[in-house]
N, C-alpha and C positions, 0 to 999 in steps of 0.2 A: 729433891725438888722429884715428883716421878714426874712418869711422860702423863701428856694426854691423853686420854682413849679418847680414839672417831668415833665425830659425832653418831655416822653410820658405814655399820656394813658395806664393803661386797656385793653382798645380801639380798642389803637393802636399799641400793640404788638401781628404784624401781622405774619403768619406761613415761608411769604418769607424772613426775617429778620432771619433768624436760618436756619445754613447746621447743617446734620443730620453728625457724626463727623466714626460710623460706620457706618457699613452694617443696609440695611432694613430687619428687624424680613420677611417681607413678601417676599421680595424676596433669601427669605435663600430656600428655599423648590426650588425654579424656575431650572427645567431643559436647564446647558447654552447651550446643544444639541444634535440631536435627537435620543431618544433610538436604540439600535445596538442591532440586534442578537448576540445566539454565534456565529452564522456562520459566519454574518459578520465580528462581532468582531476580530476569531479567522485568518480569509482571511487576517485582515487591519496586522498581527501580523504578518503573512507568506507571502507579499508579503516586509516586509522589512529585509528577510531575502535573501540575495542575493544567495548562492548559492543556495540555495531552488526554487527561481525565473527559476535561469540557471538551474536546473535541469530538471522545467516542462514544460521548452519550450522545454530541448531536448528529454525528453521523448514525448514532443508531438510531435518535427519534426521526428519520428524515427515510433509512429502511425502511422500517417498520409504516411508514404509510404511503412512500409509495408502495410497498405492497399490498397495504390495503386500503394506501386511503382510496383510488378507484371504487369502490364496493360503498362507500358510505354517501357519498352523496343521494345515490339512487337514477344516476342519471349516464347516459354513456359519452365517453369523449367522443365519437364523429355523429351523433345525435343535435343532429340542428329543429332548432327552435323556432322563427323570423322575428315573431308576436315578443318577442321577448331579449328582443339584441340592445346588444353593449348597458347590460343593466348593470348598476354598481352589487357593490356587497352586501347581503344581506339575508333574512336567514332562510329563508328560500335556496337563494344560490349565494353562499358562503362566499367567493370570490370574487360573488360579479359572472356575467357570460361576455362572448367575444360580439363578432356579427355578423355572426352566424346565430347567435342564442341557445350557443353550446359552452356547458357549464368550464366556469374555468377551476374547479376548486379538481373533479373528477381527468380536466385538459394537466394542469399542468403537473399534480403527480399520476399520472400516465405516461409524461414525456423523462416525468426525473426517470419513472424505472427504465423507459425505454434505452436513455441517458447513460444508465446505472449502469444496465448492462453489454452497452456498446464497449467504452471503459474497461467491463472487467474481461470481455471477451478480448479484449483488445490489448489486453495486460502481460491477462493469461499467454494468447499468442508471442505475444513480445518474450515474457519469462521462459517460456519453453522453445523457441528460436532460439535466441539468446545468448541463455544458460549450455544450451546443446556447440552449439556454433564457437562461443567460446571454448569450453572447458578440449571441444577435440583437434583446437589448433592449438589451446597452449598446450596440451600433452603428448603429441604427434611431435610441434619446432619441425625446427627446418625448413625445406622446400614445402614443404604442407602449411606451415603456418603461413608464408611468407601470398605461397597462393593466396592461401583467404583471405587474410589481408588483404593482398589486393583490392579483393573483393569488394572489403567495407568501405574500400578509401573512394571506389566509384563512388555505392553508397552513400555514401557524404557530404564529394561534391555536388552533388546533385541535389538543390533545396527540395526538400521536403514537400512541402505546398505545391512546385510543382506536378510533383508523379501522380499525389492525392488530386490532384485536377483535371490534370487528364487522363488518371486512369479513371475519377468520377461519370466525364464525357464520353470516355468509349460504355460505361458501360447502365446499366440501369442505373439510377439510383436508387437508392434503399439500405436497411441495418445493413445485410452481406459485402455489399461496398464498401462503404470507408469506411469497417472493419478491414478489409483486404488493402483496403490503400494505405490506414495507420499503421497495419501489420510490415507494409512492402520495407517500408528503413524505419519504421521505430526501435528492429528490440540492434541497430548495429549499435547502443548504445550501449545496453545491458550485454553484450558478447565482447569490448570490448572492456569494458570492470570486469567481465567472470574471468576471460585472461591475462589480464591484468595482473590478479588474486592467483589464482591457480598455476604463477609462472613464479610467484613468490612464495607457495606453499610445495612446489612438486618436488622442490629438489631436500626440500627438513627433512628429520630422521622418523620421523613416526608413515611417512610415503615410500623413503628406504625402504624402512622393517618390512610395509606390506609386500612391498617386491620382494626382497629376498624370500620372502616366504608364498610367494609363486600369481600377487595378486596381476591379474589383467587388469589393463588400460580399464574397460569399462569397470569395473569391481571400486577400484582408482576412486577413479572421476565419483559412479554413486557412491560410496558408499565412506570417501576420506576426505574427497576433495570438499561439494556441490555441502553437504552439510557442513563444512568450516566456514565455507562465505554464503549465509543462510540468512546468512544478516543484511550481509549488506546486498542480496539476493529482496530481506522483503523489501528496505527502506526504497530503491531504490525501483520497487513497487507500485510502492504508495506515490511517489511520487511519480510516478508516469502515469495510474486514475487519472486528477483531476487536472494531467494536462492531455488523456485524450481528450476527457470530459468536456476540455474548452475548441481543443481541435471540431469538436463535432459539431460544439453549436457554434462555433466563425464561420460553417464550411455551410450550416445551418440557416447561421443571418443570412449569407448570399445569396443563396437561391440555387447550387450544390448538392445540400444533404437533404436530409427526408422532405419529401410532400406529405401537402397537403390530402385527405385528413389524420393521415398518423402528428403524434405530439411528442418533440423532445424538446427541451432545453431553449435548443435553439431558433426553432422556429416559434413557440410561442415569444421570446424573442421581439423573434422579429414581424408579427402580427402588432407584438408590444407598444412595439417599437411606430410604427406607421397611425395610429391612432393616436403616439401617445401625448397628443393635444389636448386630444377631451376628456380620455380615457385613460387615466394614468397606470390607472393602478393596474392595465395590462400587462404592461411591463413592468412596472416594481414588484408583483408579486412573484414571478420567475429568476426575476432579476437575484432576487435576497436566496433563494434558495442553490441557484449556486455559485454563486459567493461565497454561502456558506458552507456549502461540502468543499470546494477547491479551499477553503482558507483553512477548514477544520485537517482536514485533508494532508497539509503542509505540514499542521501543526503539531498534525499525529506521527506524520513519519521524523518530522527532526529530531519528538518523546521519544521515537523510536530507535533513533540513530543514537540518543543518549543510555538505551533502554542493554540493547544489544552490547556497542559498545563505552562500556565506560571513557578509554583513552579518546577516543572522540569526544568527547564532552566537552567544554571548553570553563 
């Protein structure tokens, strides 16, 4: 019996007769989607949080009304007309009038503008002072850090409200006075958080590498450490703003904040509380605005925490 001839010669064993069972090694390093920056990645995670998105929309609407609302009714927030005092909401006065005949729509959005301005300014100053103080304290360490922390412990030991009330009693009540009073101790929490985070980061490899290349403490703080704690800073700032709004409203409510004819949410709530029995709308509308602002800021801050640091997600 003759030997069977091979069905195919080696030259005829072409590559197209075979199929790779596994994945190609040359495709293992290919990127299947376009690269995302940290901001875009955080934004994509934030958009998946419905509560945070709704809060962002609510805050955007309130901000737009605070900017353009006082010009929509045609009245001035300080304009009085005793002939139309205590009018309920109508086509002429959309949210009614107060005891002096002033248009409530105009005063509410003017007060929202002032309250937001005070809160954002106080939060920005807290950010500036707290981040600088905490970063310098953590980077220098040793005796300098001990001395700086003793200052913080003294400020923490004194009740914040007492400092604010004493300062307002010594100075003329106004926007500047309230802002300074809230900033005196408001930056302490930010400084302690930044100090704790920088203590964790300053011994890591990327900081040691930058230091070995000749980076100064200033450059390390600005270009390496602060950017790595920016998520924590933003989240803490988002919680600071509603806290500052509540503090301003509380001071104005007890008569230590802004004074008439200036408008703020605290002043409007105080006026509404005095006439609440017969004219409930004077208290209802500013209360809805301040509750909306505070709740939206807190929900948005929770969403930002999850988006910027997924490890903190519950």
